[in-house]
C-alpha positions in Angstrom: 19.3 7.6 23.3 17.3 7.9 26.5 17.2 11.6 26.1 15.7 11.4 22.6 13.1 8.7 23.5 11.8 10.7 26.4 11.3 13.9 24.4 8.5 13.2 21.9 6.2 15.4 19.8 2.7 15.6 21.1 0.1 13.2 19.5 -1.6 15.9 17.5 1.8 17.0 16.0 2.7 13.4 15.2 -0.6 12.5 13.6 -0.6 15.7 11.5 3.0 15.1 10.5 2.2 11.6 9.1 -1.1 12.5 7.4 0.4 15.6 5.7 3.6 13.7 4.8 1.7 10.9 3.1 -0.7 13.3 1.4 2.1 15.5 0.1 4.0 12.5 -1.2 0.8 11.4 -2.9 0.2 14.8 -4.4 3.8 15.0 -5.7 3.4 11.6 -7.2 0.1 12.4 -8.8 1.6 15.7 -10.2 4.6 13.9 -11.6 2.8 10.8 -12.9 -0.2 12.4 -14.6 1.5 12.1 -18.0 2.3 8.4 -17.5 -1.4 7.4 -17.5 -3.6 7.4 -20.6 -4.9 10.9 -21.5 -8.5 9.7 -20.5 -7.4 9.5 -16.9 -6.0 13.1 -16.8 -9.2 14.9 -15.7 -9.8 12.4 -12.9 -6.1 12.7 -11.7 -5.9 16.5 -12.0 -9.3 17.2 -10.4 -8.5 14.9 -7.4 -5.0 16.4 -7.2 -6.5 19.9 -6.9 -9.3 18.9 -4.4 -7.0 16.9 -2.2 -4.3 19.6 -2.5 -6.8 22.2 -1.1 -7.8 19.9 1.7 -4.2 19.2 2.6 -3.6 23.0 2.5 -6.2 23.4 5.2 -4.4 20.7 7.3 -1.1 22.4 6.7 -2.4 25.7 8.0 -3.8 23.9 11.1 -0.5 22.0 11.5 1.5 25.3 11.2 -0.8 27.0 13.7 -0.4 24.0 16.1 3.4 24.1 15.6 3.6 27.7 16.4 1.6 27.3 19.6 3.1 24.1 21.0 6.6 23.4 22.2 8.7 20.9 20.2 11.2 18.7 21.7 14.8 19.9 21.4 17.3 18.2 19.2 19.8 15.9 20.9 22.5 17.7 22.8 25.3 16.3 20.6 23.7 17.8 17.4 26.2 20.2 15.8 25.3 23.8 15.1 25.4 23.1 11.3 23.0 20.1 11.7 20.7 22.2 13.9 20.7 25.0 11.3 20.1 22.5 8.5 17.2 20.8 10.4 15.5 24.1 11.2 16.0 25.6 7.8 14.7 22.4 6.0 11.7 22.2 8.3 10.7 25.8 7.9 11.3 25.7 4.1 9.0 22.6 4.0 6.3 24.5 5.9 6.7 27.5 3.6 6.5 25.3 0.5 3.4 23.5 1.9 1.7 26.9 2.0 3.1 28.5 -1.2 2.6 25.4 -3.4 -1.2 25.2 -2.9 -1.5 29.0 -3.2 0.3 28.9 -6.5 -1.9 26.0 -7.7 -5.1 27.7 -6.6 -4.0 31.0 -8.2 -3.1 29.2 -11.4 -6.6 27.7 -11.7 -8.4 30.9 -10.8 -6.3 32.9 -13.4 -7.3 30.4 -16.0 -10.9 31.4 -15.3 -11.6 28.0 -13.8 -13.2 27.4 -10.5 -12.0 25.2 -7.7 -13.8 21.9 -7.9 -14.3 20.0 -4.6 -16.0 16.9 -6.0 -19.5 18.0 -5.0 -19.3 21.8 -5.4 -17.3 24.4 -7.3 -16.1 27.8 -6.2 -16.2 29.9 -9.3 -13.2 32.0 -10.4 -13.6 35.7 -10.0 -11.1 36.2 -12.8 -11.4 36.1 -16.6 -9.0 33.7 -18.3 -5.5 35.2 -18.3 -3.3 32.7 -20.0 -0.1 34.6 -19.5 -0.5 35.1 -15.8 -1.8 31.5 -15.4 1.3 30.2 -17.2 3.5 32.1 -14.7 1.8 30.4 -11.8 1.8 27.1 -13.5 5.6 27.3 -14.0 6.0 28.4 -10.4 3.8 25.6 -9.1 5.7 22.9 -11.1 9.1 24.3 -10.1 8.1 24.5 -6.4 6.8 20.9 -6.7 10.3 19.9 -7.8 11.8 21.8 -4.9 9.5 20.2 -2.3 10.3 16.8 -3.8 14.0 17.3 -3.2 13.4 18.5 0.3 11.1 15.6 1.1 13.8 13.2 -0.2 16.4 15.0 2.0 14.1 14.8 5.0 13.5 11.1 4.6 17.2 10.5 4.0 18.0 12.3 7.2 15.5 10.3 9.1 16.9 7.1 7.7 20.4 8.2 8.5 19.4 8.7 12.1 17.5 5.5 12.2 20.0 3.1 10.6 23.4 4.7 10.8 23.4 6.8 14.0 20.8 4.5 15.6 19.9 7.3 17.9 16.1 6.7 18.0 15.4 10.2 16.7 12.5 9.0 14.5 10.7 7.8 17.6 10.1 11.4 18.6 7.6 11.9 15.7 5.8 8.5 16.0 2.3 8.8 17.4 2.3 7.9 21.1 1.3 4.4 22.1 -1.5 4.2 24.7 -0.8 4.7 28.4 1.3 1.9 29.7 0.3 -0.2 32.6 1.7 0.9 35.8 2.3 4.5 34.7 0.3 7.4 35.9 
């Protein structure tokens, strides 16, 4: 356990992880629950989903660039090859989906001839309304939303497994660093 606790992600990685994690969970929830609310709420929910989704997309691109340029702590030495493979595959699949999902949503909106509304301004669509193509991207966006939901659940389940069953402190690696402790230099 000492090995894990001493090998943390840097503060930027940790903070980006949690901001993006909560935002993605919120976006998934908003996408799934839009039909639960009265129809009069739909424009508000959908427009906020789109605007926040594009903002999160920007954060994801920054997070991905940061991830590619900064070293990550290694997995514990006792991690099996299969577990390492699963961890790396799931992380990179999550990154890919966090890029592909907003691209599919943005493309869906643009192909509908609609602009991208960011609360105070709109970027107009360069395309005429193409319902058939838009439907394809809508289907892809919804399907990929289901896929990322499954991966997020698996990711959280793995973290909980490490925290409560293995009790190996693995989750501490991604918690934001506490301030500098007294007596340390």
